[in-house]
N, CA, C and O atoms as a GROMACS GRO file, in nm:
protein
  392
    1MET      N    1   0.751  -0.962   0.974
    1MET     CA    2   0.804  -0.832   0.937
    1MET      C    3   0.946  -0.820   0.992
    1MET      O    4   0.973  -0.846   1.109
    2ASP      N    5   1.035  -0.780   0.903
    2ASP     CA    6   1.174  -0.761   0.941
    2ASP      C    7   1.198  -0.610   0.954
    2ASP      O    8   1.221  -0.541   0.855
    3LEU      N    9   1.194  -0.562   1.077
    3LEU     CA   10   1.205  -0.418   1.102
    3LEU      C   11   1.341  -0.362   1.061
    3LEU      O   12   1.348  -0.249   1.013
    4SER      N   13   1.445  -0.438   1.079
    4SER     CA   14   1.578  -0.388   1.040
    4SER      C   15   1.588  -0.373   0.888
    4SER      O   16   1.651  -0.279   0.838
    5SER      N   17   1.526  -0.463   0.814
    5SER     CA   18   1.523  -0.453   0.668
    5SER      C   19   1.439  -0.332   0.624
    5SER      O   20   1.476  -0.261   0.530
    6LEU      N   21   1.328  -0.311   0.692
    6LEU     CA   22   1.243  -0.195   0.662
    6LEU      C   23   1.321  -0.065   0.684
    6LEU      O   24   1.318   0.025   0.600
    7LYS      N   25   1.389  -0.056   0.797
    7LYS     CA   26   1.467   0.065   0.826
    7LYS      C   27   1.579   0.084   0.725
    7LYS      O   28   1.607   0.197   0.683
    8ALA      N   29   1.644  -0.025   0.687
    8ALA     CA   30   1.752  -0.016   0.588
    8ALA      C   31   1.699   0.033   0.453
    8ALA      O   32   1.764   0.112   0.384
    9PHE      N   33   1.580  -0.014   0.416
    9PHE     CA   34   1.520   0.032   0.290
    9PHE      C   35   1.485   0.181   0.297
    9PHE      O   36   1.509   0.255   0.202
   10CYS      N   37   1.428   0.223   0.409
   10CYS     CA   38   1.379   0.360   0.422
   10CYS      C   39   1.488   0.462   0.449
   10CYS      O   40   1.474   0.580   0.413
   11ASN      N   41   1.596   0.420   0.510
   11ASN     CA   42   1.700   0.513   0.554
   11ASN      C   43   1.747   0.611   0.445
   11ASN      O   44   1.756   0.730   0.473
   12PRO      N   45   1.777   0.566   0.324
   12PRO     CA   46   1.824   0.663   0.222
   12PRO      C   47   1.720   0.771   0.188
   12PRO      O   48   1.756   0.883   0.152
   13TYR      N   49   1.592   0.736   0.199
   13TYR     CA   50   1.487   0.832   0.165
   13TYR      C   51   1.471   0.940   0.271
   13TYR      O   52   1.418   1.048   0.244
   14TYR      N   53   1.518   0.912   0.393
   14TYR     CA   54   1.507   1.008   0.503
   14TYR      C   55   1.640   1.072   0.538
   14TYR      O   56   1.645   1.156   0.628
   15ALA      N   57   1.746   1.035   0.472
   15ALA     CA   58   1.881   1.080   0.509
   15ALA      C   59   1.896   1.232   0.511
   15ALA      O   60   1.965   1.286   0.598
   16ASP      N   61   1.833   1.301   0.420
   16ASP     CA   62   1.848   1.446   0.410
   16ASP      C   63   1.731   1.524   0.468
   16ASP      O   64   1.719   1.645   0.445
   17LYS      N   65   1.645   1.456   0.542
   17LYS     CA   66   1.528   1.524   0.599
   17LYS      C   67   1.566   1.596   0.728
   17LYS      O   68   1.662   1.558   0.795
   18ASP      N   69   1.489   1.698   0.762
   18ASP     CA   70   1.513   1.769   0.887
   18ASP      C   71   1.458   1.687   1.004
   18ASP      O   72   1.394   1.584   0.984
   19ILE      N   73   1.484   1.733   1.125
   19ILE     CA   74   1.450   1.658   1.246
   19ILE      C   75   1.298   1.632   1.260
   19ILE      O   76   1.258   1.536   1.326
   20MET      N   77   1.217   1.715   1.198
   20MET     CA   78   1.072   1.695   1.205
   20MET      C   79   1.022   1.596   1.101
   20MET      O   80   0.903   1.563   1.100
   21HIS      N   81   1.110   1.548   1.015
   21HIS     CA   82   1.067   1.458   0.909
   21HIS      C   83   1.161   1.340   0.889
   21HIS      O   84   1.152   1.272   0.787
   22ASN      N   85   1.252   1.316   0.983
   22ASN     CA   86   1.348   1.207   0.966
   22ASN      C   87   1.298   1.077   1.031
   22ASN      O   88   1.186   1.071   1.082
   23LEU      N   89   1.382   0.975   1.028
   23LEU     CA   90   1.342   0.845   1.084
   23LEU      C   91   1.314   0.852   1.233
   23LEU      O   92   1.226   0.782   1.282
   24SER      N   93   1.386   0.936   1.304
   24SER     CA   94   1.362   0.951   1.447
   24SER      C   95   1.220   1.001   1.472
   24SER      O   96   1.152   0.955   1.564
   25HIS      N   97   1.176   1.096   1.391
   25HIS     CA   98   1.038   1.146   1.402
   25HIS      C   99   0.938   1.035   1.374
   25HIS      O  100   0.840   1.020   1.447
   26ILE      N  101   0.962   0.958   1.270
   26ILE     CA  102   0.873   0.847   1.235
   26ILE      C  103   0.861   0.751   1.353
   26ILE      O  104   0.751   0.709   1.389
   27GLU      N  105   0.973   0.717   1.413
   27GLU     CA  106   0.974   0.621   1.524
   27GLU      C  107   0.902   0.677   1.646
   27GLU      O  108   0.833   0.602   1.716
   28ARG      N  109   0.917   0.806   1.675
   28ARG     CA  110   0.846   0.866   1.789
   28ARG      C  111   0.696   0.864   1.768
   28ARG      O  112   0.619   0.826   1.856
   29VAL      N  113   0.653   0.907   1.649
   29VAL     CA  114   0.510   0.910   1.620
   29VAL      C  115   0.452   0.768   1.618
   29VAL      O  116   0.343   0.744   1.668
   30LEU      N  117   0.526   0.676   1.559
   30LEU     CA  118   0.480   0.538   1.551
   30LEU      C  119   0.463   0.477   1.691
   30LEU      O  120   0.366   0.406   1.717
   31ARG      N  121   0.558   0.505   1.778
   31ARG     CA  122   0.550   0.455   1.916
   31ARG      C  123   0.422   0.504   1.983
   31ARG      O  124   0.354   0.427   2.051
   32LEU      N  125   0.390   0.630   1.964
   32LEU     CA  126   0.266   0.686   2.021
   32LEU      C  127   0.142   0.622   1.957
   32LEU      O  128   0.046   0.589   2.027
   33ALA      N  129   0.144   0.606   1.826
   33ALA     CA  130   0.029   0.548   1.756
   33ALA      C  131   0.005   0.404   1.802
   33ALA      O  132  -0.109   0.365   1.827
   34LEU      N  133   0.111   0.326   1.813
   34LEU     CA  134   0.096   0.186   1.856
   34LEU      C  135   0.048   0.180   2.001
   34LEU      O  136  -0.028   0.091   2.038
   35ASP      N  137   0.093   0.274   2.084
   35ASP     CA  138   0.049   0.280   2.222
   35ASP      C  139  -0.102   0.309   2.227
   35ASP      O  140  -0.174   0.251   2.308
   36MET      N  141  -0.149   0.400   2.141
   36MET     CA  142  -0.292   0.430   2.136
   36MET      C  143  -0.372   0.308   2.090
   36MET      O  144  -0.479   0.280   2.144
   37VAL      N  145  -0.320   0.236   1.992
   37VAL     CA  146  -0.388   0.116   1.944
   37VAL      C  147  -0.400   0.014   2.059
   37VAL      O  148  -0.505  -0.047   2.078
   38ASP      N  149  -0.292  -0.002   2.134
   38ASP     CA  150  -0.291  -0.098   2.244
   38ASP      C  151  -0.386  -0.055   2.356
   38ASP      O  152  -0.467  -0.134   2.404
   39LYS      N  153  -0.376   0.070   2.397
   39LYS     CA  154  -0.459   0.119   2.508
   39LYS      C  155  -0.606   0.124   2.471
   39LYS      O  156  -0.693   0.103   2.556
   40GLY      N  157  -0.634   0.152   2.346
   40GLY     CA  158  -0.773   0.156   2.301
   40GLY      C  159  -0.828   0.020   2.264
   40GLY      O  160  -0.946   0.006   2.233
   41ASN      N  161  -0.740  -0.080   2.269
   41ASN     CA  162  -0.778  -0.216   2.235
   41ASN      C  163  -0.843  -0.223   2.096
   41ASN      O  164  -0.944  -0.290   2.076
   42TYR      N  165  -0.782  -0.152   2.001
   42TYR     CA  166  -0.833  -0.149   1.865
   42TYR      C  167  -0.786  -0.271   1.788
   42TYR      O  168  -0.677  -0.323   1.810
   43ASP      N  169  -0.870  -0.314   1.697
   43ASP     CA  170  -0.836  -0.424   1.609
   43ASP      C  171  -0.763  -0.366   1.489
   43ASP      O  172  -0.825  -0.317   1.395
   44ALA      N  173  -0.631  -0.371   1.493
   44ALA     CA  174  -0.551  -0.312   1.386
   44ALA      C  175  -0.441  -0.408   1.345
   44ALA      O  176  -0.385  -0.480   1.428
   45LYS      N  177  -0.411  -0.407   1.218
   45LYS     CA  178  -0.297  -0.485   1.169
   45LYS      C  179  -0.173  -0.400   1.189
   45LYS      O  180  -0.145  -0.310   1.110
   46ARG      N  181  -0.100  -0.430   1.294
   46ARG     CA  182   0.014  -0.348   1.335
   46ARG      C  183   0.119  -0.336   1.224
   46ARG      O  184   0.177  -0.228   1.205
   47HIS      N  185   0.144  -0.444   1.150
   47HIS     CA  186   0.248  -0.437   1.048
   47HIS      C  187   0.210  -0.338   0.936
   47HIS      O  188   0.297  -0.273   0.880
   48ILE      N  189   0.083  -0.327   0.905
   48ILE     CA  190   0.039  -0.230   0.804
   48ILE      C  191   0.060  -0.088   0.856
   48ILE      O  192   0.105  -0.001   0.782
   49LEU      N  193   0.027  -0.066   0.980
   49LEU     CA  194   0.048   0.065   1.042
   49LEU      C  195   0.197   0.101   1.043
   49LEU      O  196   0.234   0.215   1.015
   50ILE      N  197   0.281   0.004   1.075
   50ILE     CA  198   0.426   0.028   1.080
   50ILE      C  199   0.479   0.060   0.940
   50ILE      O  200   0.550   0.159   0.922
   51TYR      N  201   0.444  -0.022   0.842
   51TYR     CA  202   0.488   0.006   0.705
   51TYR      C  203   0.441   0.144   0.661
   51TYR      O  204   0.520   0.222   0.608
   52ALA      N  205   0.315   0.175   0.683
   52ALA     CA  206   0.258   0.303   0.638
   52ALA      C  207   0.329   0.421   0.705
   52ALA      O  208   0.355   0.522   0.640
   53ALA      N  209   0.361   0.407   0.831
   53ALA     CA  210   0.430   0.515   0.901
   53ALA      C  211   0.567   0.541   0.839
   53ALA      O  212   0.605   0.656   0.818
   54TYR      N  213   0.640   0.436   0.811
   54TYR     CA  214   0.773   0.452   0.754
   54TYR      C  215   0.769   0.505   0.610
   54TYR      O  216   0.859   0.579   0.569
   55PHE      N  217   0.667   0.469   0.534
   55PHE     CA  218   0.661   0.508   0.393
   55PHE      C  219   0.595   0.642   0.368
   55PHE      O  220   0.610   0.699   0.260
   56HIS      N  221   0.521   0.695   0.466
   56HIS     CA  222   0.439   0.813   0.438
   56HIS      C  223   0.519   0.935   0.394
   56HIS      O  224   0.464   1.022   0.326
   57GLY      N  225   0.645   0.943   0.430
   57GLY     CA  226   0.724   1.060   0.394
   57GLY      C  227   0.778   1.062   0.253
   57GLY      O  228   0.829   1.164   0.207
   58PHE      N  229   0.768   0.948   0.182
   58PHE     CA  230   0.823   0.947   0.047
   58PHE      C  231   0.742   0.864  -0.052
   58PHE      O  232   0.788   0.842  -0.165
   59ILE      N  233   0.626   0.818  -0.013
   59ILE     CA  234   0.547   0.732  -0.102
   59ILE      C  235   0.502   0.804  -0.229
   59ILE      O  236   0.488   0.740  -0.334
   60TYR      N  237   0.479   0.935  -0.223
   60TYR     CA  238   0.430   1.006  -0.341
   60TYR      C  239   0.530   1.007  -0.455
   60TYR      O  240   0.492   1.009  -0.572
   61ASP      N  241   0.657   1.007  -0.420
   61ASP     CA  242   0.761   1.009  -0.523
   61ASP      C  243   0.817   0.871  -0.556
   61ASP      O  244   0.879   0.852  -0.660
   62TYR      N  245   0.796   0.774  -0.467
   62TYR     CA  246   0.860   0.644  -0.483
   62TYR      C  247   0.765   0.526  -0.460
   62TYR      O  248   0.806   0.422  -0.409
   63GLU      N  249   0.640   0.543  -0.497
   63GLU     CA  250   0.541   0.438  -0.474
   63GLU      C  251   0.580   0.306  -0.541
   63GLU      O  252   0.567   0.201  -0.479
   64SER      N  253   0.626   0.311  -0.664
   64SER     CA  254   0.659   0.186  -0.734
   64SER      C  255   0.775   0.114  -0.666
   64SER      O  256   0.776  -0.009  -0.660
   65GLU      N  257   0.874   0.188  -0.616
   65GLU     CA  258   0.986   0.126  -0.545
   65GLU      C  259   0.939   0.060  -0.415
   65GLU      O  260   0.986  -0.047  -0.379
   66ILE      N  261   0.846   0.127  -0.346
   66ILE     CA  262   0.791   0.072  -0.222
   66ILE      C  263   0.714  -0.057  -0.252
   66ILE      O  264   0.732  -0.157  -0.182
   67ILE      N  265   0.631  -0.054  -0.352
   67ILE     CA  266   0.552  -0.174  -0.388
   67ILE      C  267   0.645  -0.289  -0.426
   67ILE      O  268   0.624  -0.402  -0.383
   68PHE      N  269   0.746  -0.260  -0.504
   68PHE     CA  270   0.844  -0.363  -0.542
   68PHE      C  271   0.909  -0.423  -0.418
   68PHE      O  272   0.922  -0.545  -0.407
   69TRP      N  273   0.950  -0.338  -0.324
   69TRP     CA  274   1.014  -0.385  -0.202
   69TRP      C  275   0.918  -0.470  -0.118
   69TRP      O  276   0.956  -0.574  -0.065
   70LEU      N  277   0.794  -0.425  -0.106
   70LEU     CA  278   0.695  -0.501  -0.029
   70LEU      C  279   0.669  -0.638  -0.091
   70LEU      O  280   0.652  -0.736  -0.019
   71ARG      N  281   0.668  -0.645  -0.222
   71ARG     CA  282   0.650  -0.774  -0.289
   71ARG      C  283   0.768  -0.867  -0.259
   71ARG      O  284   0.750  -0.987  -0.241
   72LYS      N  285   0.888  -0.810  -0.254
   72LYS     CA  286   1.006  -0.890  -0.220
   72LYS      C  287   0.999  -0.941  -0.076
   72LYS      O  288   1.064  -1.039  -0.041
   73GLN      N  289   0.919  -0.874   0.008
   73GLN     CA  290   0.901  -0.918   0.146
   73GLN      C  291   0.788  -1.022   0.157
   73GLN      O  292   0.753  -1.065   0.267
   74ASP      N  293   0.733  -1.061   0.042
   74ASP     CA  294   0.623  -1.158   0.034
   74ASP      C  295   0.495  -1.111   0.103
   74ASP      O  296   0.418  -1.192   0.155
   75LEU      N  297   0.472  -0.980   0.102
   75LEU     CA  298   0.347  -0.928   0.155
   75LEU      C  299   0.237  -0.952   0.053
   75LEU      O  300   0.257  -0.922  -0.065
   76PRO      N  301   0.122  -1.004   0.093
   76PRO     CA  302   0.012  -1.028  -0.002
   76PRO      C  303  -0.034  -0.896  -0.066
   76PRO      O  304  -0.025  -0.790  -0.004
   77GLN      N  305  -0.082  -0.904  -0.189
   77GLN     CA  306  -0.122  -0.785  -0.263
   77GLN      C  307  -0.227  -0.703  -0.191
   77GLN      O  308  -0.222  -0.580  -0.194
   78ASP      N  309  -0.324  -0.768  -0.127
   78ASP     CA  310  -0.428  -0.690  -0.057
   78ASP      C  311  -0.369  -0.609   0.057
   78ASP      O  312  -0.416  -0.499   0.086
   79GLU      N  313  -0.267  -0.662   0.124
   79GLU     CA  314  -0.202  -0.588   0.231
   79GLU      C  315  -0.114  -0.477   0.175
   79GLU      O  316  -0.102  -0.370   0.235
   80ILE      N  317  -0.051  -0.501   0.061
   80ILE     CA  318   0.026  -0.395  -0.006
   80ILE      C  319  -0.067  -0.279  -0.040
   80ILE      O  320  -0.032  -0.163  -0.020
   81ASP      N  321  -0.184  -0.310  -0.090
   81ASP     CA  322  -0.283  -0.207  -0.123
   81ASP      C  323  -0.320  -0.125   0.001
   81ASP      O  324  -0.334  -0.003  -0.006
   82HIS      N  325  -0.337  -0.193   0.114
   82HIS     CA  326  -0.370  -0.125   0.240
   82HIS      C  327  -0.256  -0.034   0.286
   82HIS      O  328  -0.279   0.078   0.331
   83VAL      N  329  -0.134  -0.083   0.274
   83VAL     CA  330  -0.017  -0.004   0.313
   83VAL      C  331  -0.009   0.123   0.227
   83VAL      O  332   0.008   0.233   0.280
   84VAL      N  333  -0.021   0.106   0.097
   84VAL     CA  334  -0.012   0.220   0.005
   84VAL      C  335  -0.122   0.322   0.035
   84VAL      O  336  -0.096   0.442   0.036
   85LYS      N  337  -0.241   0.274   0.057
   85LYS     CA  338  -0.352   0.365   0.088
   85LYS      C  339  -0.328   0.438   0.219
   85LYS      O  340  -0.347   0.560   0.227
   86ALA      N  341  -0.287   0.366   0.321
   86ALA     CA  342  -0.263   0.427   0.453
   86ALA      C  343  -0.147   0.525   0.448
   86ALA      O  344  -0.154   0.633   0.507
   87ALA      N  345  -0.040   0.489   0.380
   87ALA     CA  346   0.079   0.575   0.375
   87ALA      C  347   0.054   0.701   0.294
   87ALA      O  348   0.113   0.805   0.321
   88GLY      N  349  -0.031   0.692   0.194
   88GLY     CA  350  -0.056   0.806   0.107
   88GLY      C  351  -0.175   0.889   0.147
   88GLY      O  352  -0.211   0.984   0.078
   89ASN      N  353  -0.235   0.855   0.258
   89ASN     CA  354  -0.357   0.923   0.300
   89ASN      C  355  -0.326   1.039   0.394
   89ASN      O  356  -0.368   1.042   0.509
   90ARG      N  357  -0.250   1.134   0.342
   90ARG     CA  358  -0.218   1.253   0.421
   90ARG      C  359  -0.341   1.342   0.428
   90ARG      O  360  -0.421   1.349   0.335
   91ARG      N  361  -0.353   1.408   0.538
   91ARG     CA  362  -0.463   1.501   0.556
   91ARG      C  363  -0.436   1.625   0.472
   91ARG      O  364  -0.333   1.690   0.488
   92LYS      N  365  -0.527   1.656   0.387
   92LYS     CA  366  -0.512   1.776   0.305
   92LYS      C  367  -0.562   1.897   0.384
   92LYS      O  368  -0.665   1.892   0.451
   93VAL      N  369  -0.486   2.003   0.375
   93VAL     CA  370  -0.525   2.126   0.442
   93VAL      C  371  -0.620   2.200   0.350
   93VAL      O  372  -0.587   2.233   0.237
   94VAL      N  373  -0.738   2.224   0.400
   94VAL     CA  374  -0.839   2.294   0.322
   94VAL      C  375  -0.869   2.425   0.391
   94VAL      O  376  -0.901   2.429   0.509
   95SER      N  377  -0.859   2.532   0.315
   95SER     CA  378  -0.891   2.663   0.370
   95SER      C  379  -1.041   2.680   0.375
   95SER      O  380  -1.112   2.646   0.280
   96PRO      N  381  -1.091   2.732   0.486
   96PRO     CA  382  -1.236   2.754   0.493
   96PRO      C  383  -1.279   2.861   0.393
   96PRO      O  384  -1.206   2.957   0.366
   97LYS      N  385  -1.397   2.841   0.339
   97LYS     CA  386  -1.450   2.939   0.243
   97LYS      C  387  -1.508   3.057   0.321
   97LYS      O  388  -1.573   3.039   0.424
   98PRO      N  389  -1.484   3.178   0.270
   98PRO     CA  390  -1.536   3.297   0.340
   98PRO      C  391  -1.686   3.307   0.333
   98PRO      O  392  -1.744   3.401   0.387
   0.00000   0.00000   0.00000
């Protein structure tokens, strides 16, 4: 995984985001998530988690561009599928029924 290439790809998509949704936010949350994975000794594919974290803010509008970029990085299709699923798996807010 080439992290500088990933950041270069993602940077334009986050350029106009506010501080709660920009690349700095992604990096802070990712650092915490990876720390939890390490401390919990979880069996996780770190590169999939990293890709998903960076893509989650714009995958809904640019999924095909992300997939194209991942293919250019020679990521296997099954891992691309995992990244797309993880990045697009936002928690939906559901209002409780009265």
